[in-house]
C-alpha positions as CSV (number, residue, x, y, z in Angstrom):
1,M,-9.5,-6.3,-14.6
2,K,-6.5,-4.9,-12.8
3,T,-3.7,-3.1,-14.6
4,K,-0.5,-5.0,-14.2
5,K,2.9,-3.4,-13.6
6,T,5.7,-4.4,-16.1
7,I,9.1,-4.7,-14.4
8,Y,12.3,-4.7,-16.4
9,I,14.8,-7.0,-14.7
10,A,18.4,-5.7,-14.9
11,H,20.9,-8.3,-13.9
12,P,24.5,-9.2,-14.8
13,I,24.7,-11.6,-17.8
14,G,28.3,-11.8,-19.0
15,G,30.8,-14.4,-17.7
16,D,28.5,-17.3,-16.7
17,I,25.8,-16.5,-19.2
18,Q,23.8,-19.7,-18.7
19,G,24.1,-19.5,-14.9
20,N,22.9,-15.8,-15.0
21,I,20.1,-16.7,-17.4
22,K,18.9,-19.3,-14.8
23,K,19.1,-16.7,-12.0
24,V,17.1,-14.2,-14.1
25,L,14.4,-16.8,-14.8
26,E,14.2,-17.6,-11.1
27,I,13.7,-13.9,-10.3
28,C,11.0,-13.8,-13.0
29,K,9.2,-16.8,-11.5
30,A,9.4,-15.2,-8.0
31,I,8.0,-11.8,-9.0
32,H,5.4,-12.8,-11.7
33,T,2.1,-12.4,-10.0
34,D,-1.4,-11.2,-10.8
35,T,-0.1,-7.6,-10.5
36,T,3.5,-7.8,-11.7
37,I,4.9,-9.0,-15.1
38,P,8.6,-9.3,-15.6
39,V,10.0,-7.9,-18.8
40,V,13.3,-9.5,-20.0
41,P,13.7,-9.2,-23.8
42,Y,17.4,-10.0,-23.5
43,I,16.7,-13.5,-22.4
44,V,15.0,-14.2,-25.8
45,S,17.9,-12.4,-27.6
46,L,20.5,-14.6,-25.8
47,Q,18.8,-17.7,-27.3
48,Y,20.0,-16.8,-30.8
49,L,22.5,-13.9,-30.4
50,D,26.1,-14.4,-29.2
51,D,26.7,-12.1,-26.2
52,E,30.5,-12.5,-26.8
53,N,30.1,-10.9,-30.3
54,P,30.0,-7.1,-29.9
55,K,27.8,-6.5,-32.9
56,A,25.3,-9.2,-31.8
57,R,25.4,-7.9,-28.2
58,D,24.6,-4.3,-29.4
59,L,21.7,-5.7,-31.4
60,G,20.3,-7.3,-28.3
61,I,20.9,-4.3,-26.1
62,E,19.0,-2.1,-28.6
63,A,16.0,-4.5,-28.4
64,D,16.1,-4.0,-24.6
65,F,16.2,-0.2,-24.9
66,E,13.3,-0.2,-27.4
67,A,11.0,-1.8,-24.8
68,M,11.8,1.1,-22.5
69,R,11.5,3.8,-25.2
70,R,8.0,2.5,-26.3
71,G,6.7,3.0,-22.8
72,Y,6.3,-0.7,-22.1
73,V,8.3,-0.7,-18.9
74,D,6.9,0.7,-15.7
75,E,9.9,0.2,-13.4
76,V,13.5,-1.2,-13.6
77,W,14.5,-3.5,-10.8
78,L,18.2,-4.1,-10.2
79,Y,19.4,-7.6,-9.2
80,G,22.8,-9.3,-8.8
81,D,26.0,-8.7,-7.0
82,R,27.1,-5.6,-9.0
83,I,26.0,-3.0,-11.6
84,T,27.7,-3.9,-14.9
85,G,28.3,-1.6,-17.8
86,G,25.3,-3.0,-19.6
87,M,23.1,-2.4,-16.5
88,K,24.5,1.1,-16.3
89,G,23.2,1.8,-19.8
90,E,19.8,0.4,-18.9
91,I,19.7,2.6,-15.8
92,D,20.8,5.7,-17.7
93,L,18.1,5.2,-20.3
94,A,15.4,4.5,-17.6
95,L,16.3,7.6,-15.7
96,S,16.3,9.7,-18.9
97,L,12.7,8.4,-19.6
98,C,11.6,9.0,-15.9
99,I,11.2,5.3,-15.3
100,P,11.8,4.5,-11.6
101,V,14.9,2.4,-10.9
102,I,14.7,0.2,-7.8
103,P,17.7,-1.7,-6.5
104,K,16.7,-5.1,-5.1
105,T,19.9,-6.3,-3.6
106,E,22.3,-4.7,-1.1
107,E,25.1,-4.7,-3.7
108,T,23.0,-3.0,-6.4
109,E,21.7,-0.5,-3.9
110,R,25.2,0.5,-2.7
111,E,26.5,0.9,-6.3
112,F,23.3,2.7,-7.4
113,E,23.7,5.2,-4.6
114,K,27.4,5.7,-5.5
115,L,26.9,6.0,-9.3
116,F,23.6,7.8,-9.6
117,K,22.9,9.7,-6.3
118,K,25.7,12.2,-6.4
C-alpha cells in the first residue's frame, strides 16, 4: 500500500464564511486522490464554533495548529486571493516545523514571496 501525502489547505475563511467553506471543499475534492489527502480541521470547527467570536476562533485555530505540531501534515498548500492573518499564522508555524509551504495561486505566491522570502 502506498503512503499518502497529507496536505493542509490554507485558505481565507472570514467575510463570506459559507462561500469560502464551499471553495475549500471544492479544493479538497479536486486534490483528494489515491496519493493525496486534504487536511482541513477548521472546516469541522466552523460547523460548531463561531468564527466571529475571538475566543471560539482561537479555539479552532489551536486545533489546526495541533494537527501540524503532531506531525500529521506533510505540506501546507496556499489557496485564495490573498494571505490572511490566520493564514500567516499557519505559514509561520509550518515553517518553524520545517513543513513545506507551497503557494497554489498567483496571489498567494506573490504575497508569500513578499512576506516570507526576504
